[in-house]
Every structure is written in structure tokens, then in C-alpha cells.
C-alpha positions, -999 to +999 in steps of 0.1 A: -434+663-274-453+630-275-490+632-278-513+608-260-535+584-279-572+593-282-584+562-265-562+568-234-575+605-232-611+593-235-606+567-208-589+593-185-618+617-189-644+590-181-625+578-151-621+613-138-659+615-135-660+582-115-668+559-143-658+523-139-642+499-163-667+470-168-649+449-193-617+447-214-616+424-245-592+407-249-583+405-212-556+430-202-532+402-192-535+383-225-505+382-248-498+415-265-483+397-295-518+385-306-537+417-299-545+442-327-578+455-314-588+463-278-623+471-267-629+487-232-665+489-219-670+516-193-700+522-170-707+559-163-722+571-131-755+580-149-758+543-160-748+548-196-723+524-212-694+539-232-672+518-255-636+527-263-619+509-292-582+510-300-563+495-329-526+484-335-501+504-316-528+523-298-543+490-285-509+481-269-506+516-253-541+514-239-536+480-224-503+491-209-519+522-195-546+501-178-521+476-165-497+502-150-524+525-136-539+496-116-575+506-125-585+471-136-589+445-109 
């Protein structure tokens, strides 16, 4: 059984309560070869800002999750 990365679980929880992705750094369509850290800024319905940070393999998985789920426009 493969467990899900913490950053993806956190993002799913936030999106389930209608939070919106504000910013992804570096951009989700940048080259994966150069990315070791990804920071996702999420705006919650109550106006609070949450930040999710992923490193190494987790950063690649998080970016792929965002790309394939079409949440980022």
C-alpha cells in the first residue's frame, strides 16, 4: 500500500472546504528537473492564508497532483 505525501493530504483537506490555490512557487509548469522545494499558498474561506511546503520527491508529487487534478489555472 502506497501512502500519500503529507503535503498532498493537507492540500486536499483545504480544497475540500472550498479553499483556493493563490500561488505556486516555482510555477507548476516549470521544469521538474530544477525543482527541489515547492511552496503552495492557499486562501481559506475565512480569509486566512495557509502555506504548504514540499521537498525533494514530495515536491515533484505535489506538482504532479496539482497539474493532473486541474485545480490550478
